[in-house]
N, C-alpha and C positions, 0 to 999 in steps of 0.2 A: 360537322358536315351538315349542310342543309339537305332537306328531303329531296330536292331535285338535282343535287350535285351527283353526277354519275361517276366521274373519274377525277381523282385529286392526286396531283404529283407535286412533291416538294423536294427541292435540292437533289434532283436526279443527277448522278455522276457515273460516267462510263470510262473506264481505263483499260487500255489494250497493251499488253506487253509486246514490245517490238525489239529488234536488234539493238537499236541505239538507246533504249531505255523504256519509258512508258508513254504511250500516246494518250494524251488527255482529250479523248474524242468528244465527250459531252461533259459540260460543267455547270452545275447549279441550276438545272431546269425546273421552273415552277409553272404550273398551269392548272386550271379547273375546267371541267366540261360538264355542262348540264344536259339533261335529257332533251333531245330535239334541237340542240345547237350544232353548228358547224364551225369547227376551229380549223383554220388553215395555217400550217407551219410552212414558212417560205424562206428560201435562201439559196445560195449557190450550191452546186454539187460539192459534196464533201463537208458540208457544214454540220452534219450530225442529225439531219431530219429523219432519215430512215432508221438509224440506230435508235433514236428516241422511240419510234413506234415499235420497233422490235423488242425494246426493253419492256414496254407496256404489255406486249403479247407474250413475253417470256420465251422469245425465240432467238436469243443471242447465242453466239458461239461459245464454246466451253472456255476459251481463253480470255473472254471479256469479263472484267470485274464490274458488277453493278452495285451501286449503293444509293440510298436516298433516305431522307428523314421520314418521308411518308409516300406511299404509292398505293392507293386504295381504289377499288372498283365496287361502288355501291356497298361499302362495308367490308368487302373482302380484301385482306392485306395481300397484295400481289408480291411483296418482297418475301413473305414467309409461306406463301401457298405451296403445297406439295406439287410434284409433277403430275400426280393424278388429278388434283384439283384444277391445275392449269389446263390439262387436257379436257376436263369437263367444261371449262369456261370457253375455250377456243372452239369456234365453229358453232357454238350454241349461243352464248350471250355476248361474245366478242368475236368479230370476224375481220379478216384482212383481205383487201384486194391488192394484189401485187402489180408491179410496174409492167412486167412482160407476161402476157397471158400464156404464151407458148411454153414458158418454163413453169407456169403455175399448174398447167394441166398435164396429166400423165398420158403420153402418146400411146401407151399400150392398152388403155381402157376407153370404153365409149363415153360419150358425154353423159348419157343416162346413168351409167354406173357411178361416175364421179359426182353427179348431182345428188343422187339419193343416198350416198354413203353417209353424209353428215346427219341426215334426218334419221336414218336407221340406227346410227350410233347414239344420238342424243334423245331420241323420242321412242316411245313404245308404240310404234306403228308397223303395219305390214308393208310389204314391198309394193303392193298395188297402190296403197295410199301415198307412199313416198313418190311413186312414179307420177301419180296425178298431181302432186304438189310440184314436181319438177316441170311438168308441162305447163302448169299455171304460171310459174315464175318465168319460164322462157317466154311465154306470151306477154307477161307484164314488162319484161325488159325489151320487148319489141322484136322478137324473133318469130318469123312466120313459119308455118308448118312445123310447129314445135314438137309434135308427136314423132314425126319422122327424124328430127334432129337427134333424138335420144340414142339412136343406133349408130350415129356417125362418130368418127374419131376426130380429135383436135385438128389434125392436118387437113381435114376436109372442109374446114371453115376458114373464112377470111379473118384478118386481124380484128376487125370491128366486131364480128360475131363471137370470136373467142373471148373478147373482153366482156361482152354481154353475158356470156356463159359464166365467166368468173364472177360477175356481179350477182347473177342468179344463185350461184353456188354459195356465195357469202350470205345471202338472204334466206336460205332454205329454212333455218330455224328462227327467223325473225329476231336477230340479235338486237341488243340494246345499244351496242357500239360497233361502228364500222370504221376501220382505218383504211383509207384509200391512198396507197403510195404511188404517186404520179401515175394515175390510171390511164392517162391519155397520151403518154409520151410516145408510144410506138404507133400512134394512129394519125391519119391525115386530119387537116383542120376541120373539115365538115363533120367527120365522125367524132372528133374531139368534142365539138359543141353538143352533139346528140348525147354522148355518154355523160357529159357533165350535167346536162339538163335532166337526164334520166336519174342520176344519182341524187340530185337535189329533190326531184319530185318524189322519189321513193323514200328518202329519209323523212320528208315531211309527212307523207302518207302514213308511214309506219311509226312516226314519232321517235326516230332513232337519232342518236348523237353520231356525228361523223368528224373524224380527223382527216383532213385533206392535205396531203404533202405534195408540194409543187415548187417549182422555181419560177412559175409564170404568174406575175402579179395581175395580169389581165384576167386570168381565171379566178383569182382570189376576189377581185372586185365584184364579180358576178354571183358568187355562191356563198361566200363566208360571212358568218356573223361576227367572229372574232379572228384576229390575226396575231400570230407569233412569228416575229422575224428572227431567224437564226444566222449567226455568223461565227465561224471558227469554234463551233461547239457550245456556244452560249446564246441565250436570248438577249437581243439588244433592244427590242421594242415589242410591246404587247398592247393590245387594246381592241376596241370595237373596230370593225373593218372601215366604217365610215369615218371614224375619228383618225385612224392611222393614214388613210388616203388623203383626207382633207388637210391634216396638220401633222405630217411626219416629223418626229422630233429627233431621230438619230440620223447622222450623216449617211450611214449605210442604207437606211430605208429611203432617204431622198435620192441616193445614187441609183438604187434599183428602179425607182419611179421614173427617173430621167431616161432610163434605158428602154422604156416602152412608150409608144405614141399615146397621147391623152386627148380624147375628143374635146375640141374647142380650145385646146392650148397648143398642141403641136402643129406647126404649119406644114402643109404638104411639101415634101421634098427636103425638109429641114433635117440635118443630121441628128441622130439620137445620141443620148449621153453614154458615156462609158465610165467604168471604174478602173483606174490604172492600178498596176501592181499585181501581186499574187497573194494568196492566203498564206499567212505565216505558218511555220512549223509548230505543231502542238506537242512535240516530243519534249519531255522534261517539264520543268515548272513553267507555267504560263501566268504572267502577271499583267495587270493594267488592261487597257483597251486593246484587243487584238486587231482592231481596225486602224489603229493610229498610224501605221506605216503606209497606209493608202489614203488617209484622210487629209484633205487640204486645210482642215481647221484644227489639226492636232496641236496641243500645247504640252509643256513638260508635265503638267498634272495628269496627263493621260497615261503616264507610266504606272501610276498608283492604282490600287484596287478601286473599282468604281461600282457602287451599289446602284440598284434601280432607283430612279427618281420619278417624279410625277405623282400619280395617285393610284388608288386601287383599281381604277377603270383603265387609265392609259399610262403605262409606264415605259421608261426608256433608260438605257445605260450610257450616260454621257456626262462629261464634266460641265458642259455648257448649260446653265440654268434655263429651264422652260424651253429647251430646244433652241435658244438664241445662240447664234454662231458668232464667236469672237472675231474681231478683225485681224487678230494675229494669225499668221500663216506658217508659223514655225512647225516643222515636222518633228515630232517627239522621237 
């Protein structure tokens, strides 16, 4: 591991027992994250993005089986770390911003109590010092009259303010890694842009690494250094954001890009692209390319196991070499 590699994940697999067998929710996930980098994991709902982040944080449900060849956080083996060790890491060096702030905040406690809890737990500071830190961070995330907000309850704040509080809470101990799980989904477009800019500015200011989970490629283009595209539990394309957007090599990535308007390319009023079909069942053994039943470029070879192609910088999981699409249109 290089000195600046903060998080390393190799062959992460998550299996969930269900009535009809075993759900192969996440399969063979590999990625690295360096200090100060932003990795965006993108894909449709149900592709395994949130489960991947919960696996890193050690917050999976009891019935979910987690396995990996390697999963380390700056030298700490997350696979073998005790519950006590994980509790020490969470909230201190690793923090998570959840999708819905109203369910992330306890309605029975004031904003102030919830903000200072992490600092009191992980740092040897007094309550007044923790309170001053809470006020400082509320101001940093753009909340006015921060001192008076500490005595309010979550229901007294708007959705945008609640999400800013959750961000401040995640940053109380200045973590090395922040995982933001679709942090703008419940907000209107104007507030979304403000929250995203806030996250980017804070990660750069504090030199934190961030994993941003989203289904919005427009968001990814603005904030991510690296992109990992997930489909049906596995990574189908990874690489620098600029490279993936300029030369997408997997048909699913191209399909996602066609679904959003692109400046200078999409004509006003022109229909956006769609991806036909549905995500296949992941119960039981899963083989070959999971996207082949929806891909107009599928060939019989798509039924076989497909390793990552490309190079160490930009990789993709497709039988077509160098991202070139065969003229054959047979559905596998």
